[in-house]
N, CA, C and O of each residue as an XYZ file, in Angstrom:
760
protein
N      -2.042     -8.616     20.995
C      -2.747     -9.883     21.023
C      -2.322    -10.704     22.227
O      -1.152    -10.713     22.611
N      -3.278    -11.385     22.807
C      -2.916    -12.369     23.824
C      -2.499    -13.640     23.096
O      -2.759    -13.802     21.904
N      -1.863    -14.517     23.813
C      -1.438    -15.793     23.225
C      -2.654    -16.572     22.716
O      -2.598    -17.204     21.661
N      -3.748    -16.522     23.474
C      -4.977    -17.218     23.096
C      -5.563    -16.646     21.798
O      -5.966    -17.400     20.912
N      -5.609    -15.315     21.690
C      -6.146    -14.681     20.484
C      -5.313    -15.026     19.252
O      -5.857    -15.309     18.184
N      -3.991    -14.999     19.411
C      -3.123    -15.388     18.293
C      -3.379    -16.837     17.907
O      -3.414    -17.173     16.723
N      -3.559    -17.700     18.913
C      -3.824    -19.112     18.652
C      -5.097    -19.301     17.837
O      -5.146    -20.139     16.937
N      -6.116    -18.527     18.151
C      -7.383    -18.610     17.405
C      -7.159    -18.204     15.947
O      -7.643    -18.872     15.033
N      -6.428    -17.113     15.733
C      -6.174    -16.656     14.368
C      -5.351    -17.690     13.587
O      -5.614    -17.929     12.408
N      -4.365    -18.298     14.239
C      -3.563    -19.318     13.547
C      -4.391    -20.575     13.259
O      -4.163    -21.254     12.258
N      -5.350    -20.881     14.135
C      -6.262    -22.002     13.867
C      -7.117    -21.691     12.642
O      -7.343    -22.555     11.795
N      -7.588    -20.450     12.559
C      -8.359    -20.029     11.374
C      -7.514    -20.171     10.116
O      -8.004    -20.639      9.088
N      -6.252    -19.771     10.189
C      -5.355    -19.868      9.034
C      -5.200    -21.320      8.603
O      -5.211    -21.622      7.409
N      -5.056    -22.214      9.568
C      -4.920    -23.645      9.254
C      -6.146    -24.157      8.521
O      -6.025    -24.885      7.536
N      -7.323    -23.782      8.996
C      -8.562    -24.220      8.338
C      -8.691    -23.613      6.940
O      -9.136    -24.279      6.006
N      -8.306    -22.362      6.807
C      -8.366    -21.719      5.497
C      -7.368    -22.354      4.523
O      -7.651    -22.485      3.332
N      -6.198    -22.747      5.042
C      -5.229    -23.435      4.187
C      -5.802    -24.756      3.678
O      -5.616    -25.112      2.514
N      -6.497    -25.475      4.549
C      -7.131    -26.729      4.122
C      -8.183    -26.463      3.054
O      -8.274    -27.191      2.065
N      -8.972    -25.421      3.258
C      -9.997    -25.054      2.271
C      -9.344    -24.722      0.933
O      -9.822    -25.146     -0.119
N      -8.253    -23.964      0.975
C      -7.579    -23.555     -0.252
C      -6.851    -24.715     -0.925
O      -6.651    -24.698     -2.139
N      -6.455    -25.720     -0.147
C      -5.866    -26.920     -0.758
C      -6.914    -27.680     -1.565
O      -6.617    -28.252     -2.614
N      -8.140    -27.674     -1.059
C      -9.234    -28.361     -1.755
C      -9.736    -27.509     -2.923
O      -9.947    -28.014     -4.026
N      -9.926    -26.209     -2.665
C     -10.467    -25.296     -3.676
C      -9.585    -24.049     -3.739
O      -9.894    -23.051     -3.087
N      -8.489    -24.082     -4.514
C      -7.539    -22.972     -4.524
C      -8.098    -21.653     -5.061
O      -7.479    -20.604     -4.884
N      -9.254    -21.696     -5.710
C      -9.821    -20.474     -6.266
C     -11.005    -19.947     -5.450
O     -11.751    -19.086     -5.917
N     -11.171    -20.460     -4.243
C     -12.245    -20.016     -3.372
C     -11.954    -18.576     -2.935
O     -11.085    -18.335     -2.097
N     -12.682    -17.640     -3.505
C     -12.384    -16.219     -3.279
C     -12.607    -15.795     -1.824
O     -11.859    -14.973     -1.296
N     -13.628    -16.350     -1.180
C     -13.873    -15.980      0.218
C     -12.743    -16.481      1.124
O     -12.305    -15.764      2.024
N     -12.279    -17.693      0.890
C     -11.188    -18.234      1.705
C      -9.901    -17.438      1.471
O      -9.162    -17.153      2.414
N      -9.637    -17.080      0.207
C      -8.444    -16.281     -0.094
C      -8.500    -14.931      0.598
O      -7.504    -14.468      1.153
N      -9.653    -14.309      0.563
C      -9.797    -12.986      1.174
C      -9.647    -13.060      2.693
O      -8.963    -12.228      3.289
N     -10.279    -14.044      3.318
C     -10.145    -14.206      4.775
C      -8.702    -14.515      5.166
O      -8.192    -13.986      6.153
N      -8.057    -15.365      4.395
C      -6.656    -15.729      4.629
C      -5.798    -14.460      4.614
O      -4.981    -14.239      5.507
N      -5.998    -13.639      3.592
C      -5.245    -12.389      3.462
C      -5.550    -11.454      4.632
O      -4.635    -10.892      5.234
N      -6.817    -11.289      4.950
C      -7.212    -10.367      6.015
C      -6.609    -10.776      7.357
O      -6.124     -9.930      8.108
N      -6.641    -12.066      7.653
C      -6.100    -12.526      8.944
C      -4.601    -12.251      9.021
O      -4.112    -11.770     10.044
N      -3.872    -12.550      7.953
C      -2.428    -12.295      7.984
C      -2.130    -10.794      8.078
O      -1.240    -10.388      8.825
N      -2.852     -9.987      7.343
C      -2.628     -8.538      7.420
C      -2.972     -8.038      8.821
O      -2.275     -7.185      9.371
N      -4.038     -8.567      9.388
C      -4.427     -8.195     10.748
C      -3.332     -8.577     11.745
O      -3.025     -7.812     12.659
N      -2.747     -9.757     11.567
C      -1.663    -10.184     12.447
C      -0.458     -9.241     12.335
O       0.199     -8.955     13.335
N      -0.172     -8.766     11.136
C       0.991     -7.890     10.963
C       0.770     -6.507     11.561
O       1.726     -5.845     11.965
N      -0.478     -6.071     11.619
C      -0.761     -4.749     12.169
C      -0.349     -4.669     13.635
O       0.153     -3.642     14.093
N      -0.561     -5.745     14.355
C      -0.296     -5.744     15.790
C       1.008     -6.437     16.155
O       1.244     -6.731     17.327
N       1.852     -6.699     15.173
C       3.114     -7.363     15.426
C       4.250     -6.382     15.155
O       4.364     -5.847     14.052
N       5.079     -6.149     16.151
C       6.176     -5.191     16.005
C       7.353     -5.763     15.216
O       8.210     -5.003     14.766
N       7.415     -7.070     15.038
C       8.539     -7.715     14.359
C       8.329     -7.668     12.844
O       7.607     -8.492     12.283
N       8.962     -6.702     12.196
C       8.758     -6.493     10.759
C       9.251     -7.681      9.931
O       8.642     -8.011      8.913
N      10.334     -8.326     10.346
C      10.840     -9.488      9.598
C       9.838    -10.639      9.623
O       9.628    -11.312      8.614
N       9.228    -10.856     10.773
C       8.188    -11.886     10.878
C       6.980    -11.506     10.012
O       6.359    -12.361      9.381
N       6.666    -10.224      9.996
C       5.550     -9.747      9.171
C       5.799     -9.998      7.693
O       4.883    -10.378      6.964
N       7.032     -9.789      7.248
C       7.370    -10.055      5.846
C       7.123    -11.526      5.528
O       6.563    -11.850      4.480
N       7.535    -12.411      6.423
C       7.319    -13.858      6.197
C       5.827    -14.169      6.107
O       5.404    -14.945      5.250
N       5.037    -13.570      6.983
C       3.596    -13.826      6.954
C       2.978    -13.318      5.652
O       2.176    -14.012      5.027
N       3.353    -12.111      5.249
C       2.779    -11.529      4.034
C       3.212    -12.308      2.790
O       2.449    -12.413      1.830
N       4.427    -12.851      2.803
C       4.884    -13.656      1.669
C       4.069    -14.950      1.561
O       3.896    -15.479      0.463
N       3.571    -15.458      2.684
C       2.675    -16.620      2.647
C       1.403    -16.290      1.874
O       0.895    -17.117      1.117
N       0.899    -15.092      2.067
C      -0.328    -14.681      1.392
C      -0.059    -14.431     -0.092
O      -0.926    -14.652     -0.937
N       1.133    -13.975     -0.390
C       1.498    -13.685     -1.777
C       1.371    -14.927     -2.657
O       1.061    -14.828     -3.845
N       1.607    -16.068     -2.079
C       1.464    -17.333     -2.815
C       0.003    -17.537     -3.219
O      -0.284    -18.040     -4.305
N      -0.902    -17.148     -2.350
C      -2.333    -17.324     -2.580
C      -2.882    -16.262     -3.528
O      -3.721    -16.556     -4.379
N      -2.406    -15.025     -3.379
C      -2.959    -13.906     -4.155
C      -1.833    -12.973     -4.624
O      -1.635    -11.907     -4.042
N      -1.094    -13.371     -5.674
C       0.088    -12.607     -6.092
C      -0.223    -11.257     -6.753
O       0.688    -10.455     -6.959
N      -1.472    -10.996     -7.083
C      -1.824     -9.756     -7.784
C      -2.595     -8.785     -6.910
O      -3.336     -7.952     -7.432
N      -2.447     -8.864     -5.623
C      -3.171     -7.995     -4.707
C      -2.319     -6.761     -4.385
O      -1.263     -6.872     -3.763
N      -2.785     -5.604     -4.811
C      -2.009     -4.371     -4.620
C      -1.837     -4.013     -3.144
O      -0.801     -3.470     -2.761
N      -2.842     -4.311     -2.309
C      -2.721     -4.016     -0.879
C      -1.611     -4.842     -0.243
O      -0.857     -4.359      0.601
N      -1.530     -6.073     -0.660
C      -0.493     -6.966     -0.152
C       0.892     -6.454     -0.550
O       1.814     -6.442      0.267
N       1.032     -6.032     -1.806
C       2.326     -5.506     -2.254
C       2.664     -4.198     -1.547
O       3.827     -3.944     -1.235
N       1.656     -3.368     -1.293
C       1.899     -2.144     -0.521
C       2.424     -2.498      0.869
O       3.416     -1.931      1.325
N       1.758     -3.433      1.535
C       2.174     -3.830      2.889
C       3.587     -4.424      2.883
O       4.377     -4.168      3.791
N       3.898     -5.219      1.853
C       5.257     -5.756      1.753
C       6.258     -4.626      1.540
O       7.331     -4.628      2.143
N       5.917     -3.662      0.686
C       6.804     -2.511      0.484
C       7.059     -1.777      1.788
O       8.189     -1.389      2.082
N       6.002     -1.591      2.566
C       6.117     -0.906      3.852
C       7.002     -1.698      4.824
O       7.880     -1.134      5.477
N       6.755     -3.013      4.911
C       7.531     -3.843      5.849
C       8.998     -3.959      5.423
O       9.893     -3.902      6.266
N       9.243     -4.121      4.128
C      10.633     -4.176      3.671
C      11.353     -2.863      3.967
O      12.542     -2.867      4.286
N      10.646     -1.750      3.863
C      11.256     -0.463      4.208
C      11.626     -0.448      5.693
O      12.689      0.044      6.071
N      10.746     -0.986      6.519
C      11.014     -1.016      7.971
C      12.244     -1.837      8.319
O      12.952     -1.518      9.274
N      12.510     -2.908      7.541
C      13.700     -3.732      7.851
C      14.899     -3.310      6.997
O      15.924     -3.990      6.967
N      14.754     -2.186      6.310
C      15.812     -1.575      5.519
C      16.234     -2.423      4.312
O      17.382     -2.360      3.872
N      15.305     -3.204      3.789
C      15.537     -3.926      2.530
C      14.897     -3.065      1.438
O      13.787     -3.331      0.977
N      15.628     -2.035      1.046
C      15.056     -0.989      0.206
C      14.790     -1.463     -1.219
O      13.847     -0.999     -1.860
N      15.599     -2.368     -1.711
C      15.369     -2.882     -3.065
C      14.029     -3.602     -3.156
O      13.259     -3.367     -4.086
N      13.750     -4.478     -2.194
C      12.457     -5.172     -2.177
C      11.313     -4.211     -1.883
O      10.208     -4.381     -2.399
N      11.570     -3.214     -1.063
C      10.540     -2.218     -0.769
C      10.127     -1.499     -2.053
O       8.937     -1.373     -2.343
N      11.107     -1.032     -2.816
C      10.810     -0.351     -4.074
C      10.067     -1.273     -5.035
O       9.109     -0.862     -5.690
N      10.518     -2.519     -5.112
C       9.900     -3.492     -6.015
C       8.404     -3.645     -5.714
O       7.571     -3.584     -6.618
N       8.075     -3.844     -4.431
C       6.674     -4.090     -4.064
C       5.815     -2.825     -4.168
O       4.652     -2.900     -4.565
N       6.373     -1.676     -3.818
C       5.614     -0.439     -4.001
C       5.310     -0.210     -5.478
O       4.183      0.128     -5.840
N       6.324     -0.395     -6.334
C       6.121     -0.176     -7.772
C       5.143     -1.194     -8.352
O       4.330     -0.858     -9.213
N       5.221     -2.422     -7.886
C       4.275     -3.436     -8.344
C       2.854     -3.067     -7.928
O       1.913     -3.235     -8.704
N       2.699     -2.568     -6.712
C       1.374     -2.133     -6.244
C       0.838     -1.008     -7.120
O      -0.336     -1.021     -7.490
N       1.674     -0.043     -7.454
C       1.242      1.064     -8.311
C       0.817      0.526     -9.679
O      -0.210      0.944    -10.215
N       1.596     -0.394    -10.245
C       1.244     -0.980    -11.539
C      -0.077     -1.722    -11.498
O      -0.889     -1.596    -12.415
N      -0.301     -2.496    -10.440
C      -1.568     -3.220    -10.301
C      -2.741     -2.260    -10.148
O      -3.814     -2.489    -10.707
N      -2.538     -1.195     -9.399
C      -3.595     -0.188     -9.232
C      -3.881      0.489    -10.574
O      -5.039      0.669    -10.949
N      -2.828      0.860    -11.287
C      -3.027      1.510    -12.592
C      -3.812      0.619    -13.543
O      -4.699      1.099    -14.249
N      -3.499     -0.667    -13.571
C      -4.245     -1.595    -14.432
C      -5.710     -1.667    -14.035
O      -6.589     -1.692    -14.896
N      -5.974     -1.701    -12.745
C      -7.353     -1.750    -12.265
C      -8.078     -0.449    -12.594
O      -9.255     -0.467    -12.956
N      -7.380      0.681    -12.468
C      -7.991      1.972    -12.812
C      -8.353      2.021    -14.292
O      -9.423      2.515    -14.650
N      -7.474      1.516    -15.158
C      -7.768      1.488    -16.603
C      -8.969      0.589    -16.888
O      -9.822      0.926    -17.709
N      -9.030     -0.541    -16.217
C     -10.157     -1.450    -16.387
C     -11.455     -0.781    -15.942
O     -12.480     -0.899    -16.612
N     -11.408     -0.081    -14.816
C     -12.594      0.638    -14.324
C     -13.027      1.728    -15.282
O     -14.221      1.925    -15.507
N     -12.052      2.444    -15.852
C     -12.363      3.480    -16.835
C     -13.130      2.875    -18.011
O     -14.133      3.425    -18.465
N     -12.648      1.755    -18.485
C     -13.297      1.062    -19.597
C     -14.715      0.640    -19.206
O     -15.662      0.835    -19.969
N     -14.850      0.063    -18.018
C     -16.163     -0.398    -17.556
C     -17.145      0.764    -17.419
O     -18.324      0.630    -17.748
N     -16.658      1.894    -16.936
C     -17.531      3.062    -16.771
C     -18.018      3.548    -18.137
O     -19.187      3.904    -18.290
N     -17.125      3.563    -19.126
C     -17.497      4.019    -20.464
C     -18.452      3.044    -21.153
O     -19.382      3.461    -21.844
N     -18.218      1.762    -20.964
C     -18.965      0.746    -21.694
C     -20.250      0.287    -21.008
O     -21.153     -0.242    -21.655
N     -20.322      0.490    -19.713
C     -21.403     -0.134    -18.967
C     -22.052      0.882    -18.033
O     -21.397      1.423    -17.142
N     -23.306      1.130    -18.237
C     -24.023      2.071    -17.388
C     -24.343      1.505    -16.013
O     -24.642      2.261    -15.089
N     -24.284      0.180    -15.864
C     -24.608     -0.443    -14.585
C     -23.496     -0.193    -13.569
O     -22.313     -0.187    -13.911
N     -23.881      0.003    -12.368
C     -22.950      0.128    -11.239
C     -21.910      1.230    -11.422
O     -20.809      1.119    -10.882
N     -22.222      2.277    -12.160
C     -21.257      3.343    -12.405
C     -20.836      3.999    -11.094
O     -19.656      4.283    -10.886
N     -21.802      4.239    -10.211
C     -21.455      4.860     -8.919
C     -20.517      3.976     -8.112
O     -19.596      4.471     -7.463
N     -20.748      2.686     -8.150
C     -19.875      1.750     -7.440
C     -18.467      1.788     -8.035
O     -17.485      1.788     -7.293
N     -18.361      1.820     -9.353
C     -17.056      1.885    -10.016
C     -16.344      3.201     -9.722
O     -15.127      3.230     -9.545
N     -17.108      4.283     -9.673
C     -16.506      5.590     -9.364
C     -15.965      5.580     -7.936
O     -14.862      6.071     -7.692
N     -16.728      5.028     -6.990
C     -16.251      4.934     -5.601
C     -15.012      4.064     -5.503
O     -14.086      4.385     -4.758
N     -14.985      2.963     -6.250
C     -13.811      2.088     -6.266
C     -12.609      2.844     -6.819
O     -11.499      2.719     -6.302
N     -12.832      3.630     -7.871
C     -11.751      4.411     -8.479
C     -11.191      5.425     -7.481
O      -9.977      5.616     -7.404
N     -12.064      6.067     -6.726
C     -11.619      7.021     -5.703
C     -10.759      6.304     -4.663
O      -9.698      6.798     -4.281
N     -11.218      5.141     -4.210
C     -10.454      4.360     -3.231
C      -9.109      3.904     -3.779
O      -8.105      3.936     -3.068
N      -9.085      3.484     -5.031
C      -7.829      3.061     -5.655
C      -6.848      4.224     -5.748
O      -5.657      4.062     -5.484
N      -7.351      5.391     -6.123
C      -6.470      6.564     -6.206
C      -5.907      6.933     -4.840
O      -4.743      7.319     -4.736
N      -6.716      6.818     -3.793
C      -6.228      7.100     -2.445
C      -5.141      6.102     -2.049
O      -4.162      6.466     -1.399
N      -5.320      4.849     -2.445
C      -4.320      3.835     -2.131
C      -3.055      4.054     -2.958
O      -1.944      3.818     -2.484
N      -3.236      4.502     -4.185
C      -2.075      4.805     -5.044
C      -1.231      5.908     -4.413
O      -0.003      5.869     -4.484
N      -1.883      6.887     -3.797
C      -1.163      7.965     -3.118
C      -0.300      7.382     -2.002
O       0.845      7.797     -1.821
N      -0.838      6.428     -1.258
C      -0.053      5.787     -0.195
C       1.182      5.097     -0.775
O       2.268      5.166     -0.199
N       1.007      4.433     -1.917
C       2.134      3.744     -2.563
C       3.180      4.736     -3.055
O       4.375      4.527     -2.852
N       2.743      5.809     -3.698
C       3.671      6.826     -4.194
C       4.400      7.504     -3.038
O       5.589      7.805     -3.138
N       3.689      7.742     -1.948
C       4.303      8.302     -0.748
C       5.361      7.336     -0.207
O       6.437      7.757      0.218
N       5.043      6.034     -0.229
C       6.020      5.029      0.206
C       7.261      5.035     -0.675
O       8.383      4.964     -0.174
N       7.062      5.119     -1.981
C       8.205      5.185     -2.906
C       9.059      6.413     -2.618
O      10.285      6.326     -2.551
N       8.400      7.559     -2.449
C       9.142      8.778     -2.126
C       9.923      8.633     -0.831
O      11.049      9.118     -0.719
N       9.326      7.968      0.143
C       9.993      7.771      1.437
C      11.242      6.903      1.304
O      12.261      7.162      1.944
N      11.152      5.871      0.465
C      12.328      5.007      0.270
C      13.439      5.807     -0.410
O      14.596      5.738      0.006
N      13.095      6.562     -1.448
C      14.120      7.364     -2.115
C      14.676      8.437     -1.193
O      15.851      8.790     -1.294
N      13.850      8.957     -0.300
C      14.338      9.911      0.698
C      15.348      9.216      1.618
O      16.374      9.796      1.971
N      15.051      7.976      2.002
C      15.940      7.207      2.874
C      17.322      7.038      2.243
O      18.337      7.116      2.934
N      17.358      6.804      0.923
C      18.659      6.627      0.263
C      19.222      7.966     -0.227
O      20.177      8.008     -1.003
N      18.616      9.042      0.236
C      19.050     10.413      0.001
C      19.022     10.818     -1.471
O      19.844     11.616     -1.922
N      18.063     10.258     -2.215
C      17.829     10.705     -3.584
C      16.632     11.651     -3.532
O      15.495     11.255     -3.788
N      16.915     12.915     -3.192
C      15.864     13.903     -2.986
C      15.069     14.173     -4.270
O      13.871     14.451     -4.213
N      15.734     14.089     -5.419
C      15.057     14.362     -6.686
C      13.968     13.319     -6.967
O      12.833     13.666     -7.292
N      14.327     12.048     -6.838
C      13.322     10.997     -7.058
C      12.271     10.996     -5.954
O      11.097     10.733     -6.214
N      12.684     11.286     -4.736
C      11.719     11.361     -3.632
C      10.658     12.400     -3.959
O       9.461     12.131     -3.862
N      11.108     13.592     -4.348
C      10.150     14.646     -4.678
C       9.317     14.286     -5.901
O       8.140     14.640     -5.970
N       9.909     13.590     -6.865
C       9.143     13.164     -8.039
C       7.917     12.355     -7.602
O       6.797     12.635     -8.030
N       8.137     11.350     -6.749
C       7.023     10.501     -6.313
C       6.055     11.251     -5.404
O       4.844     11.041     -5.476
N       6.587     12.128     -4.547
C       5.691     12.917     -3.703
C       4.793     13.813     -4.561
O       3.602     13.948     -4.280
N       5.359     14.421     -5.600
C       4.558     15.288     -6.457
C       3.593     14.495     -7.336
O       2.527     14.997     -7.691
N       3.957     13.263     -7.690
C       3.006     12.402     -8.402
C       1.795     12.126     -7.501
O       0.654     12.130     -7.962
N       2.058     11.888     -6.228
C       0.972     11.674     -5.265
C       0.143     12.944     -5.098
O      -1.082     12.887     -4.986
N       0.814     14.077     -5.083
C       0.136     15.361     -4.915
C      -0.790     15.679     -6.085
O      -1.801     16.359     -5.912
N      -0.443     15.184     -7.284
C      -1.325     15.382     -8.445
C      -2.679     14.708     -8.221
O      -3.706     15.184     -8.704
N      -2.670     13.605     -7.489
C      -3.898     12.846     -7.248
C      -4.671     13.435     -6.075
O      -5.879     13.656     -6.163
N      -3.969     13.687     -4.983
C      -4.599     14.258     -3.776
C      -3.790     15.467     -3.303
O      -2.914     15.327     -2.451
N      -4.073     16.637     -3.842
C      -3.269     17.824     -3.526
C      -3.298     18.239     -2.053
O      -2.402     18.948     -1.595
N      -4.308     17.808     -1.315
C      -4.420     18.216      0.085
C      -3.982     17.139      1.070
O      -4.204     17.278      2.272
N      -3.362     16.065      0.576
C      -2.949     14.982      1.471
C      -1.909     15.502      2.466
O      -0.858     15.994      2.054
N      -2.187     15.399      3.770
C      -1.268     15.957      4.768
C       0.085     15.238      4.817
O       1.120     15.882      4.991
N       0.083     13.918      4.665
C       1.351     13.177      4.732
C       2.278     13.561      3.586
O       3.469     13.794      3.788
N       1.725     13.624      2.393
C       2.537     13.956      1.218
C       3.059     15.387      1.327
O       4.233     15.644      1.059
N       2.191     16.317      1.718
C       2.650     17.701      1.879
C       3.732     17.811      2.947
O       4.679     18.582      2.790
N       3.603     17.055      4.023
C       4.632     17.061      5.059
C       5.949     16.517      4.514
O       7.010     17.080      4.784
N       5.889     15.427      3.748
C       7.114     14.845      3.182
C       7.813     15.850      2.266
O       9.034     16.003      2.313
N       7.029     16.527      1.437
C       7.612     17.529      0.536
C       8.237     18.652      1.360
O       9.313     19.150      1.026
N       7.559     19.047      2.435
C       8.110     20.069      3.322
C       9.445     19.652      3.900
O      10.361     20.468      3.995
N       9.570     18.398      4.286
C      10.827     17.893      4.838
C      11.944     17.962      3.790
O      13.060     18.391      4.084
N      11.626     17.536      2.573
C      12.638     17.575      1.503
C      13.057     19.013      1.234
O      14.249     19.304      1.126
N      12.084     19.915      1.123
C      12.424     21.314      0.867
C      13.200     21.940      2.033
O      14.044     22.808      1.816
N      12.921     21.509      3.250
C      13.686     22.003      4.396
C      15.152     21.612      4.244
O      16.047     22.430      4.459
N      15.390     20.354      3.870
C      16.775     19.903      3.683
C      17.461     20.610      2.517
O      18.672     20.834      2.541
N      16.680     20.958      1.501
C      17.243     21.658      0.344
C      17.357     23.161      0.584
O      17.779     23.914     -0.294
N      16.975     23.581      1.782
C      17.013     24.981      2.207
C      16.114     25.882      1.351
O      16.423     27.051      1.118
N      15.008     25.315      0.893
C      13.980     26.088      0.197
C      12.865     26.365      1.192
O      11.797     25.756      1.144
N      13.140     27.297      2.092
C      12.281     27.549      3.236
C      10.865     27.940      2.841
O       9.903     27.439      3.424
N      10.721     28.827      1.862
C       9.380     29.280      1.468
C       8.531     28.109      0.965
O       7.357     27.987      1.312
N       9.136     27.261      0.153
C       8.402     26.097     -0.364
C       8.072     25.122      0.767
O       6.981     24.555      0.813
N       9.023     24.938      1.672
C       8.789     24.037      2.804
C       7.625     24.541      3.660
O       6.744     23.765      4.029
N       7.624     25.818      3.969
C       6.555     26.404      4.793
C       5.205     26.246      4.101
O       4.208     25.910      4.742
N       5.176     26.491      2.779
C       3.934     26.348      2.027
C       3.363     24.937      2.190
O       2.171     24.778      2.452
N       4.203     23.923      2.037
C       3.708     22.537      2.117
C       3.389     22.123      3.547
O       2.448     21.364      3.778
N       4.163     22.613      4.506
C       3.815     22.318      5.901
C       2.434     22.890      6.240
O       1.602     22.218      6.850
N       2.211     24.133      5.836
C       0.907     24.766      6.109
C      -0.226     24.014      5.419
O      -1.288     23.791      5.999
N       0.020     23.628      4.173
C      -1.003     22.889      3.422
C      -1.283     21.552      4.114
O      -2.429     21.107      4.179
N      -0.245     20.928      4.621
C      -0.422     19.657      5.339
C      -1.215     19.832      6.625
O      -2.024     18.976      6.982
N      -0.988     20.924      7.308
C      -1.711     21.188      8.559
C      -3.173     21.470      8.293
O      -4.039     21.056      9.064
N      -3.462     22.185      7.186
C      -4.862     22.499      6.842
C      -5.618     21.219      6.606
O      -6.811     21.253      6.305
């Protein structure tokens, strides 16, 4: 970002904050507020600053699984593993609740079933990212058993996910299970 571009985004944030002070439940303002902060964190190398920005959004939307995933990712980057685990697990819980709600809606309501099914697919893909993040944190603290547990939970949802298969390959390489490692590396490459 140039200084000017950042200034424009911060001006937008100021206006959105004013809107949210007047109407705290304005869904469009909340969504734009979240999107701008997440966008700012994507292009900012300072993970600690990113955590502060994302925590600002958490006040506005504390039940957003994407926000908790991003916080889990950023806390992992600054080596605050306890907070990383907390936010990843919270994201998984929020996704699971939404998936259960969607299941109920699909069974009870014939309207928008295709839309709900697409949302469910997207939620499951995001859940895989969260489970992969959890496995990565446990790998960082050298708990290979829990790391593999979360990687395999992700694999149950998306068996062909290249990142998850690569992570499992890395764990098996360290455990000197070469055949298993090669299998997952190959699956990840495919």
